[in-house]
N, C-alpha and C positions, 0 to 999 in steps of 0.2 A: 504494500499499500504505500503511495506517494502523497507527501504533503503538497498543498499549493504553494507556489513560490511566495505568496504574500504572507504565509504563517511561518516561514523559516526564521525570521528575525525574532518572533515571539517565542518559538520553540526554543531556540539558541539561548535566550535570555533565561528561560525557565530552567534549562539544563545548567546554566552557570550558576544561578542562584542555588541550586540544589547541591552543586559541587562545593560551593562556598560554605554552605551551613554545615557545620560539624554534627555528626550523628548524636542523637539525645544520649545514648549509653556513653559515649566518649566524654560529653559535657558532664555527665554525673560522675564519671570516673575523675575527671579533672578536680571537680568540686571537693570529691572525698580526698583525693591527693593533697589539696590545698589545706584542708582542715587537718590532715594528719601532720603536715609540716607545721602548721600553726600550733598544734598541740605540743610537738616536740620543741618547738622554740620557747614555749612557755615553760616547759620542763627545764630547758637549759637555763632559762633566765633565773629560776629558783635554785639551780644547782641540784636538781633531783633527777632520778631515773624512775621510770614506771615501776620497778620492782621496790623501790625505796618508798614510793607512795603508797603501794599496796601494804607494804610492811607496817608503815606508820599508822596507816588508817585502820589496819587490823589491831594494832596496839591500843588505839583510841577505842575501838569497838570492845575490846577485852575489858578496858577500864570502865567504859559505860555500861556493860553488862553487870560487872561487879558492884557498881553503884546503884544501878536502877532495876536490874533484871536478873538476880542470882537465881531466884525461885520464879520461873515463868510458866504462864498458861500454855499449854501445848499448842503448837503451830500458830502461836501470836508472839508478839513483842512486849505484851503487857506482863509486868511482873513486879516482884519486890526485891529491893537490894539493900546494900550498906548504908545508903543515904537515908532511908527509911528507919533502919535500925538505929543510926546515930542520932536521929532526931528525938528518940525517946529519952535521951540525956539533955535535960534543959539547958539551953544557951550554949554550953560547952560542946554539945554534939553538932549543934547547927552550925557553929563557927568551924568545927572540924570539917564538916561536910562542905562548906564553902571553900575552905582551903584545899581540900582534896579535889574538888571539881575544877579549881584553877589549873590542874594538870592537864585537864582535857583542853583548856584554851591555849596552853603552851604547845601541845601537839598540833592543834589547829594552825597556830602560827607558823610551825615548823614547816607546814605544808603549803605555806604562801597564802593563807586565808586573810584578807584585809581584816583590820580591826572593826571597821564598819559592818561587816557581815556577821561578825561575832557578836555585836551589840545585843541582839534579841537573846541569846544564850546567857550573856552576863546578866542582863535584866532579870531573866528567869531564875538565876542562881540566887540573886539578891532577894527576890520574892519568896523563894523557898526557904532562906534563912530567916526571914522576917515571920512567916507564916509557921514555920517550925517551932518557933517559940512558944505558940498556943499549945498547952498540954492536951494530949488526945487528938483533938481536931487536926493539929499541925502534923502530927505522925500520919493520919489517915491521908491529909492532902499531899504529904510526900510521896504516896504511891503514885499519884498522878502528875506531880510537878517534877518533871525529869530533866535538870539542865544538862547532865552529861549526854543524855540520848539527843537532846535538841542540839548539842554541839556537834554530835556525830552526823546528825542529818544535814546541818550547814556545810560541815566540811565535805561530805559526799557530793552535795549538790555542786560545790565549788569545783572539786577535781573532776566531776563530770563535765561541767562547762569549760573549764580551762584546761584540762589534760586528756579529755576524751575516755576517762576510765569509767565504765558503766557497771562493771561486775559488782555484785552485792553479795556473794556468798562469803567472802572473807570477813564482811562486817557484820552479817546476820548471825553467824556461828563462828566466831574468830577462834576459839580454842580448838574446836574439832576440825576447823579448816587447816590449821597449822599442823595439826596431827596427821590429817589427811595427806597433806603435801609431804610430809616425811615418810609416810608408809608408801606413797606413789613413787618416791625416788628409789625405794628399795625392792619394790615389787609391781609387776604389771597388773596384777589382779585388782589393785585398788583403783586402777584407771579406768575400769568398766563404768558408764554412767550409772547404771542401776546399783552398783555396789557402793559407789561414791555418795549418791543420794541416800541410801540406807544409813550409811556411816554418819553422814551429817544430820541425819533426823533421829538419831538414837534417843536424845532426851524427849523428843515428842512422842516417839513410839512408847518409851517406858511410861510417860505421863499419862497416855491413853489407857495403858494397862493398869497403872495404880487407880486412875478414875473409875475404870470398869470394875475393878476389885472392890473399891469403896462402895460403888453403887449397889453391886450385888450384896455386899455385906449389910448395908442399910435396908434394902430390900428384904433380906432374911431375917433382920432383926425386927423390922416392922411386922412381918408375917407372923413371927414367933409371938410377939406382943399381942397381936389381933387374936391370935389363937388362944393364948393363955387367958386373956380378958374373956373370950367367950366360954371357955371352959369353967371360969371361976364364977360368971354371972349366969350361965346358961343360955346365953344368947348365940352360942356357936351352933 
């Protein structure tokens, strides 16, 4: 099929425009490369490597867990930690909690988080100290006011935006994550995804088992009491 002579200039211009326009996939790949370079430049500016960032954030996550989530509800991040325990000691415990929480701020600064970003966590730590002075109520509120966990959240958002690190396993389960890394270096078995997942969720699995046992025990106790009441009163 031949084109009329009058359409050749139009066809030629369309062909040239198509050749000039880069493929969409190539444009996307270029954008990804530019972001990777930007992330690496940000790391270099702070004198950090990706491994150092993950290691420091894991250290912060360990501290946050110890302060706010030593005993945790299975498959959640809600729990009770040393901060709530310290608040049971009037004033001295609250001051000690504030002093310990400052360690989280130091780790955040080591990762290059600006002071302006850390301000909400610092404010929450001061509120935690003031509220903790109130006997009873302060201890109860300490379970929900968690400055160390807030600091971890701010730090992770910063390293995600500035360094492109989006992994969360090392901060969700820092102790088990480090142990799993050690196991994976010595044995290929621990590198299988299912095995690694089960290993990281050992506390949740054990927690569910404990809850199931407690639930069964309560059901058995209530059933026995109802039966005993029925035998004694004749309503059984």
